[in-house]
Backbone as CSV, one residue per row, in Angstrom:
resi,resn,N_x,N_y,N_z,CA_x,CA_y,CA_z,C_x,C_y,C_z
1,UNK,10.471,5.520,-66.956,9.319,6.421,-66.184,8.186,5.656,-66.820
2,UNK,7.088,4.765,-66.436,6.097,4.034,-66.646,5.148,5.055,-67.027
3,UNK,4.360,4.440,-68.365,3.468,5.372,-69.043,2.196,5.153,-68.630
4,UNK,1.472,5.681,-67.811,0.188,5.340,-66.950,-1.130,6.267,-67.412
5,UNK,-1.038,7.039,-68.584,-1.998,7.648,-69.069,-2.873,7.234,-70.282
6,UNK,-2.302,6.211,-70.716,-2.972,5.319,-71.704,-2.651,5.618,-72.823
7,UNK,-1.486,6.717,-73.499,-0.958,7.156,-74.482,0.177,6.473,-74.821
8,UNK,0.280,6.348,-76.014,1.707,6.005,-76.598,2.917,7.027,-76.446
9,UNK,3.951,5.701,-75.455,5.596,6.360,-75.154,5.705,6.717,-76.436
10,UNK,6.982,7.525,-76.482,7.501,7.899,-77.428,8.543,6.698,-78.085
11,UNK,8.248,6.399,-79.109,8.355,4.699,-79.679,9.896,5.138,-79.813
12,UNK,10.791,4.425,-79.889,12.295,3.748,-80.110,12.192,3.398,-81.311
13,UNK,12.440,4.188,-82.046,12.628,3.778,-83.821,13.033,2.892,-84.193
14,UNK,14.026,2.187,-83.724,14.524,0.933,-84.102,13.688,-0.171,-83.481
15,UNK,13.260,-0.587,-82.583,12.179,-1.719,-81.921,10.879,-1.715,-82.522
16,UNK,10.285,-0.084,-82.474,8.987,-0.152,-83.459,9.084,-0.519,-84.929
17,UNK,10.333,-0.191,-85.164,10.097,-0.290,-86.694,10.540,-1.582,-87.547
18,UNK,11.306,-2.358,-86.569,11.469,-3.821,-86.800,10.425,-4.764,-86.179
19,UNK,10.291,-4.531,-85.540,9.076,-5.481,-84.485,7.540,-5.059,-84.563
20,UNK,7.286,-3.783,-84.986,6.015,-3.104,-84.466,4.691,-3.325,-85.596
21,UNK,3.673,-3.442,-84.898,2.549,-3.221,-85.714,2.189,-1.852,-86.374
22,UNK,1.290,-1.889,-87.373,0.780,-0.392,-87.774,-0.542,-0.291,-86.778
23,UNK,-0.863,0.655,-86.088,-2.301,0.861,-85.470,-2.836,1.749,-86.603
24,UNK,-4.214,1.892,-86.059,-5.179,2.595,-86.819,-4.723,4.189,-86.804
25,UNK,-4.234,4.483,-85.920,-3.712,5.980,-86.008,-2.612,6.178,-87.339
26,UNK,-2.143,5.113,-87.678,-1.309,5.072,-88.619,0.387,4.831,-88.055
27,UNK,0.573,4.834,-86.734,1.699,4.627,-85.802,2.065,3.212,-85.822
28,UNK,3.695,2.852,-86.233,3.881,2.011,-85.731,4.276,1.440,-84.457
29,UNK,4.303,0.682,-83.666,4.723,0.411,-82.230,4.715,-0.796,-81.960
30,UNK,6.087,-1.157,-81.208,6.400,-2.504,-80.878,5.236,-2.970,-79.538
31,UNK,5.506,-4.050,-78.958,5.094,-4.431,-77.925,5.400,-3.579,-76.581
32,UNK,6.611,-3.139,-76.850,7.061,-2.289,-75.873,6.414,-0.952,-75.498
33,UNK,6.341,-0.418,-76.475,5.508,1.085,-76.596,4.214,0.818,-77.059
34,UNK,3.327,-0.096,-77.360,2.177,-0.210,-77.499,1.315,0.178,-76.395
35,UNK,0.292,0.677,-76.436,-0.387,1.088,-75.444,-1.158,0.034,-74.768
36,UNK,-1.986,0.294,-73.745,-2.799,-0.578,-73.255,-3.799,-0.961,-73.911
37,UNK,-4.545,0.191,-74.849,-5.744,0.108,-75.859,-5.058,-0.342,-76.670
38,UNK,-3.852,-0.284,-77.421,-3.368,-1.229,-78.766,-3.172,-2.647,-78.448
39,UNK,-2.999,-2.901,-77.262,-2.575,-4.293,-76.699,-3.823,-5.098,-76.503
40,UNK,-4.878,-4.198,-76.308,-6.320,-4.906,-76.319,-6.853,-4.937,-77.353
41,UNK,-6.757,-4.184,-77.969,-6.805,-4.232,-79.629,-6.628,-5.325,-80.277
42,UNK,-5.229,-5.588,-80.131,-4.146,-6.894,-80.668,-4.796,-8.234,-79.979
43,UNK,-5.068,-8.273,-79.115,-5.637,-9.618,-78.509,-7.263,-9.743,-78.957
44,UNK,-7.883,-8.650,-79.243,-9.575,-9.062,-79.165,-9.141,-9.787,-80.714
45,UNK,-8.573,-9.309,-81.559,-8.482,-9.214,-83.278,-7.934,-10.850,-83.158
46,UNK,-6.598,-10.847,-82.456,-6.270,-12.355,-82.548,-6.980,-13.454,-81.936
47,UNK,-8.090,-12.708,-81.060,-9.266,-13.857,-80.594,-10.049,-14.306,-81.828
48,UNK,-10.465,-13.097,-81.962,-11.671,-13.135,-83.185,-11.293,-13.757,-84.677
49,UNK,-10.119,-13.742,-84.454,-9.227,-14.541,-86.424,-8.896,-16.109,-85.888
50,UNK,-9.191,-16.233,-84.592,-8.878,-18.292,-84.315,-9.523,-19.000,-85.488
51,UNK,-11.041,-18.500,-85.396,-11.842,-19.581,-86.267,-11.086,-19.325,-87.812
52,UNK,-10.955,-18.165,-87.788,-10.605,-17.687,-89.398,-8.948,-18.221,-89.833
53,UNK,-8.368,-18.372,-88.975,-6.593,-18.716,-89.201,-6.730,-19.750,-89.141
54,UNK,-7.515,-20.413,-87.952,-6.642,-21.520,-87.522,-5.578,-21.518,-86.794
55,UNK,-4.418,-22.462,-87.116,-2.977,-22.980,-86.933,-2.230,-21.700,-87.406
56,UNK,-3.061,-21.138,-88.943,-1.966,-20.072,-89.440,-1.694,-19.154,-89.158
57,UNK,-0.904,-18.491,-89.448,-0.475,-16.946,-89.116,-1.156,-16.155,-90.066
58,UNK,-1.486,-14.755,-89.320,-1.853,-13.887,-90.473,-1.275,-13.912,-91.482
59,UNK,-1.755,-13.510,-92.893,-1.583,-13.597,-93.926,-0.376,-12.031,-94.232
60,UNK,-0.006,-12.032,-95.424,0.907,-11.002,-95.436,0.116,-9.841,-95.812
61,UNK,0.324,-8.508,-95.229,-0.332,-7.425,-94.844,-0.910,-7.243,-93.450
62,UNK,-1.963,-8.176,-93.474,-2.393,-8.199,-91.990,-1.684,-8.817,-90.664
63,UNK,-0.053,-9.084,-91.162,0.273,-9.646,-90.157,1.237,-8.625,-89.746
64,UNK,1.162,-7.146,-90.332,1.993,-6.149,-89.997,0.659,-5.005,-89.575
65,UNK,-0.284,-5.093,-89.788,-1.665,-3.892,-90.122,-2.310,-3.952,-89.594
66,UNK,-2.887,-3.714,-88.076,-4.121,-3.869,-87.177,-5.134,-3.605,-87.954
67,UNK,-5.068,-2.689,-88.914,-6.741,-2.119,-89.610,-6.672,-3.107,-90.869
68,UNK,-5.755,-3.565,-91.209,-5.965,-5.064,-92.364,-6.456,-6.097,-91.615
69,UNK,-6.135,-6.329,-90.102,-6.940,-7.282,-89.493,-8.127,-7.031,-89.048
70,UNK,-8.388,-5.918,-89.012,-9.742,-5.684,-88.524,-10.962,-5.890,-90.093
71,UNK,-10.356,-5.649,-91.023,-10.716,-5.836,-92.336,-10.801,-7.357,-92.848
72,UNK,-10.020,-7.813,-92.391,-9.930,-9.773,-93.053,-11.070,-10.260,-91.836
73,UNK,-11.057,-9.899,-90.858,-12.240,-10.632,-89.868,-13.196,-10.327,-90.498
74,UNK,-13.576,-8.898,-90.683,-15.009,-8.842,-90.955,-15.437,-9.585,-92.629
75,UNK,-14.322,-9.343,-93.165,-14.334,-9.979,-94.904,-14.788,-11.247,-94.523
76,UNK,-13.973,-12.042,-93.951,-13.634,-13.594,-93.886,-14.738,-13.837,-93.237
77,UNK,-15.418,-13.140,-91.962,-16.939,-13.575,-91.597,-17.643,-13.530,-92.284
78,UNK,-17.809,-12.373,-92.811,-19.320,-12.152,-93.903,-18.844,-12.888,-94.625
79,UNK,-18.067,-13.826,-95.747,-18.043,-14.604,-96.592,-17.985,-16.029,-95.791
80,UNK,-18.023,-16.130,-94.675,-18.207,-17.680,-94.524,-16.646,-18.416,-94.738
81,UNK,-15.485,-17.718,-94.476,-14.625,-18.123,-95.259,-13.295,-18.675,-93.964
82,UNK,-12.191,-19.509,-94.691,-11.079,-20.007,-93.143,-9.684,-19.913,-94.262
83,UNK,-8.702,-19.195,-93.715,-7.708,-19.273,-94.362,-7.279,-20.653,-94.799
84,UNK,-6.584,-20.762,-95.862,-6.200,-22.141,-96.432,-4.499,-21.599,-96.458
85,UNK,-3.578,-22.840,-96.377,-2.751,-22.866,-96.711,-2.153,-23.435,-98.257
86,UNK,-1.675,-22.880,-98.897,-0.913,-23.535,-100.079,-0.323,-22.629,-101.067
87,UNK,1.023,-23.020,-101.736,2.052,-22.429,-102.425,1.845,-22.355,-103.597
88,UNK,0.312,-22.817,-104.371,-0.279,-22.526,-105.395,-0.302,-21.438,-105.964
89,UNK,0.053,-20.948,-107.076,-0.033,-19.751,-107.673,-0.973,-19.699,-108.643
90,UNK,-1.702,-21.013,-109.127,-2.602,-20.940,-110.068,-3.959,-21.498,-109.810
91,UNK,-5.132,-22.090,-110.488,-6.243,-22.166,-110.243,-5.996,-23.850,-110.078
92,UNK,-5.335,-24.612,-110.357,-5.625,-25.881,-109.924,-5.988,-26.339,-108.465
93,UNK,-5.221,-25.321,-107.270,-5.564,-25.620,-106.220,-7.078,-25.611,-106.115
94,UNK,-7.711,-24.600,-106.572,-9.025,-24.292,-106.571,-9.775,-25.823,-107.147
95,UNK,-9.499,-26.625,-108.036,-9.978,-27.573,-108.758,-9.896,-29.179,-108.101
96,UNK,-8.403,-28.799,-107.263,-8.356,-30.430,-106.724,-7.695,-30.181,-105.302
97,UNK,-7.802,-29.243,-104.837,-7.288,-28.773,-103.744,-5.774,-29.174,-103.109
98,UNK,-4.623,-28.964,-104.522,-3.512,-29.438,-104.267,-3.156,-28.987,-105.353
99,UNK,-1.990,-28.584,-105.350,-0.931,-27.763,-106.570,-0.545,-28.621,-107.512
100,UNK,-0.588,-28.906,-108.573,-0.151,-30.543,-109.425,0.491,-29.869,-110.052
101,UNK,1.647,-28.569,-110.239,2.567,-27.953,-111.127,3.768,-27.653,-110.222
102,UNK,4.946,-28.185,-110.849,6.121,-27.857,-110.188,7.202,-27.673,-111.033
103,UNK,7.806,-26.088,-111.168,7.339,-24.869,-110.287,5.789,-24.350,-110.731
104,UNK,5.106,-23.829,-109.686,3.932,-23.283,-109.849,4.091,-21.761,-110.053
105,UNK,3.859,-21.236,-111.397,4.098,-19.792,-111.248,2.934,-19.012,-111.427
106,UNK,2.813,-18.074,-111.325,1.678,-17.318,-110.969,1.363,-16.932,-112.203
107,UNK,0.182,-16.835,-112.594,-0.823,-16.303,-113.888,-0.272,-15.125,-114.398
108,UNK,0.007,-14.102,-113.502,0.232,-12.847,-114.105,0.535,-11.774,-112.709
109,UNK,1.033,-10.567,-113.074,1.474,-9.863,-112.218,-0.224,-9.339,-111.084
110,UNK,-0.947,-9.947,-111.984,-2.030,-9.262,-111.094,-2.422,-10.400,-109.756
111,UNK,-2.065,-11.146,-109.586,-1.924,-11.969,-108.788,-0.964,-11.347,-107.664
112,UNK,-1.237,-10.598,-107.028,-0.088,-9.889,-106.353,-0.927,-9.955,-104.962
113,UNK,-0.531,-10.109,-103.806,-0.885,-10.072,-102.302,-1.932,-11.421,-102.375
114,UNK,-1.626,-12.708,-102.868,-2.769,-13.589,-103.769,-2.834,-14.541,-101.700
115,UNK,-3.902,-15.063,-101.703,-4.408,-16.081,-100.472,-5.069,-16.922,-100.846
116,UNK,-5.304,-17.704,-100.210,-6.118,-18.932,-100.590,-7.093,-18.954,-99.511
117,UNK,-8.865,-19.398,-99.888,-9.714,-19.444,-98.833,-10.349,-20.784,-99.108
118,UNK,-11.196,-21.114,-98.093,-11.747,-22.316,-97.756,-12.983,-22.170,-97.287
119,UNK,-13.830,-23.146,-97.529,-15.137,-23.191,-96.875,-15.836,-24.584,-97.126
120,UNK,-16.382,-24.898,-96.301,-17.077,-26.419,-96.263,-16.208,-27.591,-96.101
121,UNK,-14.939,-26.994,-95.677,-13.466,-27.858,-95.142,-12.414,-28.249,-97.066
122,UNK,-13.215,-27.176,-98.289,-12.499,-27.615,-99.291,-12.260,-26.357,-99.735
123,UNK,-11.409,-26.356,-101.224,-11.270,-24.945,-101.397,-12.345,-24.073,-102.099
124,UNK,-12.024,-22.798,-101.848,-13.415,-22.177,-102.300,-13.448,-20.695,-103.170
125,UNK,-12.049,-20.135,-102.927,-11.629,-18.840,-102.987,-10.173,-18.529,-103.646
126,UNK,-9.859,-18.067,-104.330,-8.262,-17.242,-104.333,-8.931,-15.695,-104.801
127,UNK,-8.145,-15.332,-103.525,-8.010,-13.807,-103.281,-6.520,-13.528,-103.983
128,UNK,-6.642,-12.398,-104.771,-5.618,-11.745,-105.277,-5.993,-10.009,-105.064
129,UNK,-5.072,-9.427,-104.606,-5.242,-7.786,-104.311,-4.286,-7.036,-104.884
130,UNK,-4.156,-6.983,-106.235,-3.035,-6.467,-106.840,-3.718,-4.983,-106.876
131,UNK,-2.391,-3.722,-107.315,-2.565,-2.585,-107.072,-3.479,-1.689,-108.142
132,UNK,-2.940,-2.642,-109.563,-3.879,-2.210,-110.354,-3.777,-3.794,-111.573
133,UNK,-4.697,-3.734,-112.731,-4.795,-4.728,-113.441,-4.710,-4.450,-115.037
134,UNK,-3.623,-4.649,-115.636,-3.277,-4.254,-117.178,-4.242,-4.720,-118.268
135,UNK,-3.803,-4.818,-118.940,-4.467,-5.223,-120.136,-4.588,-7.029,-120.615
136,UNK,-3.347,-7.266,-120.304,-3.058,-8.621,-120.282,-3.815,-9.384,-119.118
137,UNK,-3.907,-8.938,-117.856,-4.851,-9.388,-117.061,-6.376,-9.676,-117.290
138,UNK,-6.582,-8.779,-117.723,-8.091,-8.608,-118.616,-8.588,-9.545,-119.431
139,UNK,-7.840,-9.800,-120.397,-7.665,-10.874,-120.708,-8.024,-12.289,-120.401
140,UNK,-6.635,-12.371,-119.489,-6.868,-13.840,-118.636,-8.173,-13.869,-117.470
141,UNK,-8.506,-13.114,-117.237,-9.605,-12.670,-116.341,-10.964,-13.192,-117.043
142,UNK,-10.940,-12.628,-118.522,-12.098,-12.952,-119.348,-12.103,-14.177,-119.035
143,UNK,-10.985,-14.836,-119.899,-11.141,-16.397,-120.031,-11.459,-17.066,-118.807
144,UNK,-11.171,-16.803,-117.551,-11.627,-17.186,-116.457,-13.055,-17.312,-115.870
145,UNK,-13.520,-16.025,-116.410,-14.952,-15.441,-116.217,-16.158,-16.274,-117.167
146,UNK,-15.685,-16.866,-118.375,-16.043,-17.218,-119.303,-16.319,-18.602,-119.220
147,UNK,-15.968,-19.418,-117.853,-16.077,-20.931,-117.449,-16.854,-21.190,-116.854
148,UNK,-17.728,-21.711,-116.673,-18.548,-22.607,-115.686,-18.001,-22.593,-114.239
149,UNK,-17.123,-23.148,-114.307,-16.174,-23.844,-113.173,-16.024,-22.710,-112.256
150,UNK,-15.562,-21.447,-112.794,-15.298,-20.325,-111.675,-16.179,-19.058,-111.763
151,UNK,-16.265,-18.401,-110.505,-16.929,-16.990,-110.344,-16.012,-15.661,-110.057
152,UNK,-15.970,-15.185,-111.349,-14.827,-13.994,-111.142,-15.328,-12.900,-110.580
153,UNK,-15.196,-12.077,-109.787,-15.775,-11.052,-108.916,-14.208,-9.787,-109.124
154,UNK,-14.412,-8.838,-109.718,-13.385,-7.963,-109.290,-14.423,-6.791,-108.244
155,UNK,-13.991,-6.229,-107.183,-14.663,-5.612,-106.399,-13.870,-4.836,-105.445
156,UNK,-13.900,-3.822,-104.669,-13.704,-3.068,-103.522,-13.804,-3.525,-102.027
157,UNK,-14.590,-4.558,-102.210,-14.632,-5.565,-100.762,-13.565,-6.506,-100.558
158,UNK,-12.562,-5.906,-99.798,-11.555,-6.756,-99.330,-10.696,-6.336,-98.047
159,UNK,-9.768,-6.958,-98.110,-8.892,-6.572,-96.713,-7.916,-5.906,-96.528
160,UNK,-6.700,-6.105,-97.699,-5.522,-5.355,-97.720,-5.534,-4.186,-97.737
161,UNK,-6.203,-3.125,-98.012,-5.936,-1.705,-98.185,-4.840,-1.482,-99.040
162,UNK,-4.360,-0.158,-98.817,-3.169,0.279,-99.229,-3.698,0.778,-100.957
163,UNK,-4.813,1.393,-101.293,-5.178,1.211,-102.565,-5.300,0.211,-103.713
164,UNK,-5.420,-1.185,-103.394,-5.321,-2.322,-103.924,-6.834,-2.483,-104.110
165,UNK,-7.033,-3.492,-105.211,-8.462,-3.731,-105.537,-8.616,-5.249,-105.379
166,UNK,-9.662,-5.722,-105.487,-9.982,-7.301,-105.107,-10.195,-8.239,-106.291
167,UNK,-9.340,-9.217,-106.544,-9.641,-10.074,-107.645,-10.362,-11.470,-107.225
168,UNK,-11.703,-11.769,-106.654,-11.896,-12.564,-106.061,-12.303,-13.784,-107.316
169,UNK,-11.511,-14.795,-107.584,-11.729,-16.045,-108.166,-12.509,-17.319,-107.460
170,UNK,-13.957,-17.467,-107.360,-14.538,-18.598,-106.574,-14.603,-19.824,-107.456
171,UNK,-14.484,-20.823,-106.624,-15.175,-22.379,-107.287,-16.779,-21.489,-107.161
172,UNK,-17.455,-21.635,-108.230,-18.796,-21.507,-108.290,-19.795,-22.415,-107.575
173,UNK,-19.636,-23.341,-107.669,-20.564,-24.246,-106.417,-20.172,-23.525,-105.188
174,UNK,-19.212,-23.469,-104.581,-19.240,-22.615,-103.341,-19.581,-21.373,-103.233
175,UNK,-19.243,-20.610,-103.905,-20.183,-19.155,-104.094,-21.525,-19.430,-104.127
176,UNK,-21.720,-20.288,-105.136,-23.220,-20.488,-105.167,-23.681,-20.477,-103.511
177,UNK,-23.196,-21.682,-103.070,-23.894,-21.903,-101.770,-23.618,-20.881,-100.821
178,UNK,-22.556,-20.130,-100.371,-22.624,-19.123,-99.970,-23.415,-18.046,-100.189
179,UNK,-23.763,-17.716,-101.476,-24.592,-16.725,-101.333,-26.032,-16.970,-101.194
180,UNK,-26.452,-18.337,-101.508,-27.862,-19.186,-101.182,-28.007,-18.996,-99.658
181,UNK,-27.017,-19.219,-98.949,-27.180,-19.226,-97.561,-27.315,-17.489,-96.761
182,UNK,-26.699,-16.835,-97.305,-26.674,-15.664,-97.149,-28.102,-14.813,-97.428
183,UNK,-28.884,-15.471,-98.327,-29.940,-14.701,-98.827,-31.307,-15.402,-97.575
184,UNK,-30.474,-16.462,-96.563,-31.622,-17.060,-95.868,-31.302,-16.829,-94.909
185,UNK,-30.197,-16.068,-94.608,-29.556,-15.685,-93.059,-30.205,-14.260,-92.418
């Protein structure tokens, strides 16, 4: 029987669990069980994300969570950023726009949920969204912050959610340019 009320039909646990998106009400629904409102919101976010994602897919977290998609679009637009593709797990991508090490291992556990962001056509930001930062990470981040090359920010302004924090490592020149633009906008 068709659902014409706009409310979600009772989801089939298997299909929704395997292919569903988590909607802002906290429930996971697949395309078959999503409401008309769910589908409209998904389409709206996909459209809004085109300039941010380009040909890339939603990054981990936002790939299954509509609220994370909403936060990502708002966050990326605020910072004038586009998602970049790289498997680099260290700072050399910010320096050279490529990964120069093989294998490239992350600097530490704090580099969880790592995404790469670009602005002005080049590398701008490494965004890690860990659940916590340990003592070793604080030492590493302090060393990064002590350089003129990078600007480090630890903030709650991010998109992943789930009680994570944001560790932003910006190229200082790009951060300065974006910050200057924001003051004149």
